[in-house]
C-alpha positions as CSV (number, residue, x, y, z in Angstrom):
1,M,-22.8,-8.1,-47.0
2,S,-22.1,-4.8,-45.3
3,V,-19.4,-4.6,-42.6
4,N,-20.3,-2.6,-39.4
5,T,-17.4,-0.2,-38.8
6,D,-19.1,1.7,-35.9
7,P,-16.5,1.8,-33.1
8,A,-19.1,1.3,-30.4
9,A,-20.4,-1.8,-32.1
10,T,-16.9,-3.1,-32.5
11,N,-16.1,-2.5,-28.8
12,A,-19.4,-4.2,-27.8
13,R,-18.5,-7.2,-29.9
14,H,-15.0,-7.4,-28.5
15,S,-16.4,-7.3,-24.9
16,K,-18.9,-10.1,-25.6
17,A,-16.2,-12.2,-27.2
18,A,-13.9,-11.5,-24.3
19,Y,-16.5,-12.9,-21.9
20,D,-17.4,-15.8,-24.1
21,H,-13.9,-16.9,-25.1
22,L,-11.0,-15.1,-23.2
23,W,-10.5,-16.8,-19.8
24,M,-8.8,-13.9,-18.0
25,H,-6.2,-14.7,-15.3
26,F,-7.1,-14.4,-11.6
27,T,-10.5,-13.0,-12.7
28,R,-14.0,-13.5,-11.4
29,M,-15.5,-14.1,-14.9
30,S,-19.0,-13.9,-13.6
31,S,-18.5,-10.2,-12.9
32,Y,-18.4,-9.5,-16.7
33,E,-21.5,-11.5,-17.6
34,N,-23.5,-8.3,-17.8
35,A,-20.8,-5.7,-17.7
36,P,-18.2,-4.6,-20.3
37,V,-14.8,-6.1,-20.1
38,P,-12.1,-3.3,-19.6
39,T,-10.1,-3.4,-22.9
40,I,-6.8,-1.6,-23.3
41,V,-5.8,-0.9,-26.8
42,R,-2.5,1.1,-26.7
43,G,0.1,2.6,-24.5
44,E,2.4,5.6,-24.5
45,G,5.0,6.5,-21.8
46,S,3.4,6.0,-18.4
47,Y,-0.2,5.9,-19.8
48,V,-2.5,3.4,-21.4
49,Y,-5.7,4.0,-23.4
50,D,-8.9,1.9,-23.5
51,D,-11.2,1.2,-26.4
52,Q,-13.2,4.3,-25.6
53,G,-10.2,6.5,-25.9
54,K,-9.9,7.2,-22.2
55,R,-6.4,7.6,-20.7
56,Y,-5.2,5.9,-17.5
57,L,-2.0,6.3,-15.6
58,D,-0.4,2.9,-15.5
59,G,0.4,2.8,-11.8
60,L,1.4,-0.8,-11.8
61,A,3.7,-0.9,-14.9
62,G,1.3,-3.4,-16.4
63,L,2.1,-6.0,-13.7
64,F,5.5,-4.7,-12.4
65,V,6.8,-5.2,-15.9
66,V,6.9,-2.1,-18.2
67,Q,10.1,-0.6,-16.9
68,A,11.0,1.6,-19.9
69,G,7.4,2.7,-20.5
70,H,4.9,2.0,-23.2
71,G,5.3,2.7,-26.9
72,R,9.0,2.1,-27.2
73,T,9.4,1.7,-31.0
74,E,13.0,0.5,-30.7
75,L,11.9,-2.5,-28.7
76,A,9.3,-3.3,-31.4
77,D,11.9,-2.8,-34.1
78,A,14.3,-5.2,-32.3
79,A,11.6,-7.9,-32.3
80,H,10.8,-7.3,-35.9
81,K,14.5,-7.5,-37.0
82,Q,15.1,-10.7,-35.1
83,A,12.0,-12.4,-36.3
84,R,13.0,-11.8,-39.8
85,E,16.5,-13.2,-39.2
86,L,15.8,-16.1,-36.9
87,A,12.3,-16.4,-35.5
88,F,12.8,-19.5,-33.4
89,F,15.3,-22.1,-32.4
90,P,15.5,-23.9,-29.1
91,V,18.5,-23.9,-26.7
92,W,18.3,-27.6,-26.2
93,S,21.9,-28.6,-26.9
94,Y,22.1,-25.8,-29.4
95,A,22.7,-22.0,-29.1
96,H,21.8,-18.9,-31.0
97,P,23.6,-15.5,-30.9
98,K,21.0,-13.6,-29.0
99,A,20.7,-16.1,-26.2
100,I,24.5,-16.2,-25.9
101,E,24.7,-12.4,-25.8
102,L,21.9,-12.0,-23.2
103,A,23.3,-14.7,-20.9
104,E,26.7,-13.0,-21.0
105,R,25.1,-9.7,-20.2
106,L,23.0,-11.0,-17.3
107,A,26.1,-12.7,-15.9
108,H,27.9,-9.4,-16.2
109,Y,25.2,-7.6,-14.2
110,A,24.7,-10.3,-11.6
111,P,26.7,-10.2,-8.3
112,G,29.4,-12.5,-7.2
113,D,30.0,-15.6,-9.3
114,L,26.4,-15.9,-10.6
115,N,27.6,-16.6,-14.2
116,K,25.3,-19.4,-15.5
117,V,21.9,-18.4,-17.0
118,F,19.1,-20.9,-17.6
119,F,16.3,-19.3,-19.6
120,T,12.6,-19.7,-19.1
121,T,9.6,-17.9,-20.5
122,G,8.4,-16.4,-17.2
123,G,8.9,-15.9,-13.5
124,G,6.9,-18.9,-12.2
125,E,9.0,-21.2,-14.5
126,A,12.2,-19.6,-13.1
127,V,11.1,-20.4,-9.6
128,E,10.1,-23.9,-10.6
129,T,13.5,-24.3,-12.2
130,A,15.3,-23.1,-9.1
131,W,13.7,-25.6,-6.8
132,K,14.4,-28.5,-9.2
133,L,17.9,-27.4,-9.6
134,A,18.5,-27.1,-5.9
135,K,17.2,-30.6,-5.4
136,Q,19.4,-32.1,-8.1
137,Y,22.4,-30.1,-6.9
138,H,22.2,-31.6,-3.4
139,K,21.8,-35.1,-4.9
140,L,24.9,-34.6,-7.1
141,T,26.9,-33.4,-4.1
142,G,25.9,-36.4,-1.9
143,N,23.1,-34.8,0.1
144,H,20.3,-37.0,-1.1
145,T,17.9,-36.1,1.7
146,K,17.9,-32.3,1.0
147,Y,14.7,-31.5,-0.8
148,K,12.6,-29.1,1.4
149,V,12.3,-25.3,0.9
150,I,11.5,-22.5,3.2
151,S,9.7,-19.3,2.2
152,R,7.7,-16.6,4.0
153,A,4.1,-16.3,5.0
154,V,1.9,-14.3,2.5
155,A,4.7,-14.4,-0.1
156,Y,3.8,-15.1,-3.8
157,H,6.2,-17.1,-5.9
158,G,4.1,-18.2,-8.9
159,T,1.5,-20.6,-10.1
160,P,3.2,-23.9,-11.3
161,Q,2.8,-26.7,-8.8
162,G,6.2,-26.3,-7.2
163,A,6.2,-22.5,-7.2
164,L,2.7,-22.5,-5.8
165,S,3.9,-24.8,-3.0
166,I,6.5,-22.2,-2.2
167,T,3.9,-19.5,-2.2
168,G,2.6,-18.5,1.3
169,L,-1.0,-17.7,0.4
170,P,-3.3,-20.5,1.6
171,A,-6.3,-19.3,-0.4
172,L,-4.4,-19.5,-3.6
173,K,-3.2,-23.0,-2.9
174,A,-6.3,-24.7,-1.5
175,P,-8.1,-25.4,-4.8
176,F,-5.0,-27.3,-6.1
177,E,-3.9,-29.3,-3.1
178,P,-2.2,-31.6,-2.5
179,L,0.8,-29.7,-3.8
180,V,4.5,-30.6,-3.9
181,P,5.5,-31.7,-0.4
182,G,8.4,-30.1,1.5
183,A,7.5,-26.4,1.4
184,H,7.5,-24.7,4.8
185,K,6.8,-21.1,5.8
186,V,8.3,-18.6,8.3
187,A,7.4,-15.1,9.4
188,N,7.8,-12.3,6.8
189,T,9.3,-8.8,7.4
190,N,6.1,-6.8,7.9
191,I,7.4,-4.6,10.8
192,Y,4.1,-2.7,10.8
193,R,2.5,-5.8,12.3
194,A,5.6,-7.2,14.0
195,P,4.7,-9.6,16.9
196,L,8.0,-8.6,18.5
197,H,10.5,-5.7,18.2
198,G,8.1,-3.5,16.3
199,D,10.0,-0.4,17.5
200,D,13.5,-1.7,16.7
201,P,14.1,-2.6,13.0
202,V,17.5,-4.1,13.7
203,A,16.2,-6.4,16.4
204,F,13.1,-7.3,14.3
205,G,15.3,-8.1,11.4
206,R,17.4,-10.4,13.5
207,W,14.3,-12.1,14.9
208,A,12.8,-12.6,11.5
209,A,15.9,-14.1,10.0
210,D,16.4,-16.4,13.0
211,Q,12.9,-17.8,12.3
212,I,14.5,-19.3,9.2
213,E,17.2,-21.0,11.3
214,Q,14.7,-22.3,13.7
215,Q,12.7,-23.8,10.8
216,I,15.8,-25.4,9.4
217,L,16.6,-27.0,12.7
218,F,13.0,-28.1,13.2
219,E,12.9,-29.8,9.8
220,G,16.5,-31.1,10.1
221,P,19.3,-29.3,8.2
222,E,19.9,-32.6,6.3
223,T,16.5,-32.2,4.7
224,V,16.5,-28.5,3.7
225,A,17.6,-27.6,0.2
226,A,16.9,-23.9,-0.2
227,V,15.4,-20.7,1.1
228,F,13.3,-18.6,-1.3
229,L,13.0,-14.9,-0.5
230,E,12.1,-11.8,-2.4
231,P,14.3,-8.7,-1.7
232,V,11.0,-6.7,-1.1
233,Q,8.1,-9.1,-0.6
234,N,5.3,-8.3,-3.0
235,A,2.1,-10.0,-1.6
236,G,0.9,-8.3,1.6
237,G,2.0,-4.9,0.3
238,C,5.7,-4.4,-0.3
239,F,7.6,-5.5,2.8
240,P,11.2,-4.3,2.7
241,P,13.8,-6.1,4.6
242,P,14.9,-4.7,8.0
243,P,18.6,-3.7,8.4
244,G,20.9,-6.7,8.6
245,Y,18.1,-9.2,7.7
246,F,19.7,-10.6,4.5
247,Q,23.2,-10.7,6.0
248,R,21.9,-12.9,8.8
249,V,20.0,-15.1,6.3
250,R,23.2,-15.5,4.3
251,E,25.0,-16.6,7.4
252,I,22.3,-19.2,8.3
253,C,22.3,-20.6,4.7
254,D,26.0,-21.0,4.7
255,Q,26.0,-22.6,8.1
256,Y,23.5,-25.3,7.2
257,D,24.5,-25.8,3.5
258,V,21.2,-24.4,2.3
259,L,20.9,-22.5,-1.0
260,L,19.7,-18.9,-0.9
261,V,17.4,-18.1,-3.8
262,S,16.6,-14.4,-4.4
263,D,13.3,-14.4,-6.1
264,E,13.5,-11.2,-8.2
265,V,10.8,-11.7,-10.7
266,I,9.5,-8.2,-9.6
267,C,12.5,-6.7,-7.9
268,A,15.1,-7.1,-10.7
269,F,15.7,-4.7,-13.6
270,G,15.4,-1.3,-11.9
271,R,12.2,-1.8,-9.8
272,L,14.3,-0.9,-6.7
273,G,16.8,1.2,-8.5
274,T,19.4,-1.5,-9.1
275,M,19.8,-4.2,-11.8
276,F,19.1,-6.8,-9.1
277,G,17.3,-6.3,-5.8
278,C,20.0,-8.2,-3.9
279,D,22.4,-5.4,-4.9
280,K,20.1,-2.9,-3.1
281,F,20.4,-4.7,0.2
282,G,24.0,-6.0,0.0
283,Y,23.8,-9.7,-0.2
284,V,24.9,-12.3,-2.8
285,P,22.5,-15.3,-3.3
286,D,23.3,-18.6,-4.8
287,I,20.5,-18.3,-7.4
288,I,18.5,-15.4,-8.7
289,T,15.1,-15.9,-10.4
290,C,14.0,-13.1,-12.7
291,A,11.6,-12.2,-15.6
292,K,9.1,-9.3,-16.1
293,G,11.2,-6.2,-16.5
294,M,14.0,-7.9,-18.5
295,T,12.1,-7.0,-21.7
296,S,9.9,-4.3,-20.2
297,G,7.1,-6.7,-21.1
298,Y,7.6,-6.3,-24.9
299,S,8.2,-10.1,-25.2
300,P,8.0,-12.9,-22.6
301,I,11.2,-14.2,-21.0
302,G,12.6,-15.3,-17.7
303,A,15.8,-16.7,-16.2
304,T,17.3,-18.6,-13.4
305,I,20.8,-17.2,-12.8
306,V,23.1,-19.6,-10.9
307,S,26.4,-19.3,-9.2
308,D,29.5,-21.2,-10.6
309,R,29.7,-23.1,-7.4
310,I,26.1,-24.5,-7.7
311,A,26.5,-25.1,-11.5
312,E,29.8,-26.9,-11.2
313,P,28.5,-30.5,-10.6
314,F,26.2,-30.1,-13.6
315,Y,29.2,-29.3,-15.8
316,S,31.1,-32.5,-14.7
317,A,31.2,-35.9,-16.3
318,D,27.8,-37.0,-17.8
319,N,25.6,-35.1,-15.4
320,T,22.6,-33.3,-17.0
321,F,20.0,-30.9,-15.6
322,L,17.0,-32.8,-17.0
323,H,14.8,-29.8,-17.4
324,G,13.8,-27.2,-20.1
325,Y,11.2,-25.2,-21.8
326,T,10.4,-25.0,-25.6
327,F,10.4,-21.2,-25.6
328,G,13.2,-20.6,-23.0
329,G,15.7,-18.1,-24.4
330,H,13.5,-17.4,-27.4
331,P,15.5,-15.5,-30.1
332,V,12.9,-12.7,-30.4
333,S,12.6,-12.3,-26.6
334,A,16.3,-12.3,-26.1
335,A,16.8,-9.6,-28.8
336,V,14.1,-7.5,-27.1
337,A,15.8,-8.0,-23.7
338,L,19.1,-6.8,-25.1
339,A,17.5,-3.7,-26.6
340,N,15.7,-3.0,-23.3
341,L,18.9,-3.3,-21.4
342,D,20.5,-0.8,-23.8
343,I,17.7,1.7,-22.8
344,F,18.6,1.1,-19.2
345,E,22.2,2.0,-19.8
346,R,21.6,4.8,-22.2
347,E,18.9,6.6,-20.2
348,G,20.2,5.7,-16.7
349,L,16.9,4.2,-15.6
350,N,18.4,2.6,-12.4
351,Q,19.8,6.0,-11.3
352,H,16.6,7.7,-12.2
353,V,14.8,5.5,-9.7
354,L,17.5,6.0,-7.0
355,D,17.3,9.8,-7.6
356,H,13.5,9.9,-7.3
357,E,12.5,7.1,-4.9
358,A,12.6,9.5,-1.9
359,A,10.2,11.8,-3.7
360,F,7.9,9.0,-4.5
361,H,7.9,7.9,-0.9
362,T,7.4,11.4,0.4
363,T,4.5,12.0,-2.0
364,L,2.7,8.8,-1.1
365,S,3.3,9.4,2.6
366,R,1.1,12.5,2.4
367,L,-1.8,10.0,2.4
368,T,-1.1,9.1,6.0
369,D,-3.2,12.1,7.0
370,L,-6.2,10.1,5.9
371,P,-7.9,8.0,8.7
372,I,-8.0,4.9,6.4
373,V,-4.3,4.8,5.7
374,G,-2.2,2.9,8.3
375,D,1.1,2.4,6.6
376,V,3.1,3.4,3.5
377,R,6.1,1.1,2.8
378,G,8.3,-0.2,0.0
379,S,11.5,0.7,-1.9
380,G,12.4,2.2,-5.2
381,F,9.3,2.5,-7.4
382,F,7.6,-0.3,-5.5
383,Y,5.2,0.7,-2.8
384,G,2.2,-0.5,-0.8
385,I,-0.4,1.5,1.1
386,E,-2.1,-0.5,3.9
387,L,-5.7,0.4,4.7
388,V,-7.0,0.1,8.2
389,K,-10.3,0.6,10.1
390,D,-8.5,2.2,13.0
391,K,-5.0,3.6,12.5
392,H,-4.4,4.0,16.3
393,T,-5.0,0.3,17.0
394,K,-4.0,-0.9,13.5
395,E,-7.4,-2.8,13.4
396,T,-7.9,-4.2,9.9
397,F,-11.1,-5.0,8.1
398,T,-13.1,-8.2,8.2
399,D,-13.2,-10.4,5.1
400,E,-16.7,-9.0,4.3
401,E,-15.6,-5.4,4.8
402,S,-12.5,-6.0,2.7
403,E,-14.6,-7.5,-0.1
404,R,-16.9,-4.5,0.0
405,L,-14.2,-1.9,0.3
406,L,-11.6,-3.2,-2.2
407,Y,-13.6,-5.0,-4.8
408,G,-16.9,-3.3,-4.3
409,F,-15.5,0.3,-4.4
410,V,-11.8,1.1,-4.3
411,S,-10.6,-1.0,-7.2
412,K,-13.3,0.1,-9.5
413,K,-13.2,3.8,-8.5
414,L,-9.4,4.1,-8.9
415,Y,-9.8,2.8,-12.5
416,E,-12.8,5.0,-13.2
417,N,-10.8,8.0,-12.0
418,G,-7.9,7.2,-14.4
419,L,-5.5,5.1,-12.3
420,Y,-4.7,1.5,-13.1
421,C,-3.1,-0.2,-10.0
422,R,-3.8,-3.1,-7.6
423,A,-6.1,-3.1,-4.7
424,D,-5.2,-6.4,-3.0
425,D,-6.3,-8.3,0.1
426,R,-3.9,-11.3,-0.1
427,G,-2.9,-10.3,3.4
428,D,-4.2,-7.1,5.0
429,P,-5.9,-4.7,2.5
430,V,-3.4,-2.7,0.5
431,I,-3.1,-0.6,-2.6
432,Q,0.0,-1.4,-4.6
433,L,1.8,1.1,-6.8
434,S,4.6,0.4,-9.2
435,P,4.8,2.8,-12.1
436,P,7.1,2.6,-15.1
437,L,10.7,3.6,-14.2
438,I,10.4,6.7,-16.3
439,A,7.9,8.2,-13.8
440,D,8.6,11.6,-12.3
441,Q,7.2,14.0,-9.7
442,A,4.2,14.9,-11.9
443,T,3.4,11.1,-12.1
444,F,3.7,10.8,-8.3
445,D,1.4,13.8,-7.7
446,E,-1.2,12.4,-10.1
447,I,-1.2,9.1,-8.3
448,E,-1.4,10.7,-4.9
449,Q,-4.3,12.9,-5.9
450,I,-6.4,10.1,-7.4
451,V,-5.7,7.8,-4.5
452,R,-6.6,10.5,-2.0
453,G,-9.9,11.3,-3.7
454,V,-10.9,7.6,-3.8
455,L,-9.8,6.8,-0.2
456,T,-11.5,9.9,1.2
457,E,-14.8,8.8,-0.4
458,A,-14.2,5.2,0.6
459,W,-14.0,6.2,4.3
460,T,-17.5,7.7,4.1
461,K,-18.9,4.4,2.9
462,L,-17.6,2.2,5.8
């Protein structure tokens, strides 16, 4: 029997198999019934290549993940070496060297007394862990009625049932309701659409933070366990915190004995130019959740990093945190994370972001001369471009227009023109950009030029 080695035939077979068997995440599978599935086969630096050999600028670092860039052989080598030595062992009442070393290193990087590291395999699991831990902590300290959590409107915190409850995107939650009870929402920090104080960032920050206090008082402080906030909110298009916002939130949490959870699944590991996003904005949380960039995506891992104060009851008597994941703290993933963090230190990736974030912002801000661009916002190498129908009134698009604009044209056209990024309407329509941390001015210019061309054409089709 002959074997067909024609690349085109192989690609067609893969595309058919992808549609038939690979259930892709957050994907309208019907859209590929009669269309090829985009298939990426390799990466190098800030670029990826498809099965046709076409090159794309990775403007989203995979999914806010590939901090050190694609094709890092030292990370592959670290995985290979560890797999040969110890491929797997759980951290259920046992330890292994790489989990110990990584936990120690994360504790060293974390602010304040956040010294205890509970490993997961991803960000959603880290958020799930944080809520469960907050509930049990309050029970162990005599506050048996504290179980509720507060998060922000439009915020995304993951897909497990608890994390999805914390998520503030109704359309993502509706198919799975009823969810875990006790998750409540407050206003986010989108000053572009601020209902009050839109011309005064300090006053707006105080107002937004005080919404958390009002919600705690409305629910009853004796029932609220934790507040979950991203340093820069992802969904809705990269909302940075106004000046003083997190300092006021910290005061509120301390006043009412509520844990402050900094959800840094995206914002940790250099995305904002600091190892943890809370460092960028000058606050110390009780818990940090993180994942993604810890390994630059070369192997899956996540973590919930906990302060000594919150961990203390679990380290007393016969108390146990009855929670865990088979692959949490996986030896191969931990080894890759350590090698990735070595790259951070050796190449100064955090400082590179701090040195170039103003240039990235300036380059993207050129797009505000287009009639369709209403706002450019973010921090570090993490930016959103909000699209509007009328930039003077800030009028947004209808659901039908957004569907036609983002999914029918912008998303596909950006990809066709060689830019992989996210066109998202989980709030108002935005384009999100989050390149690898090795990106430079040439990368920024290429992003701006491609986005400019696509949005200029999109405006003519409205």
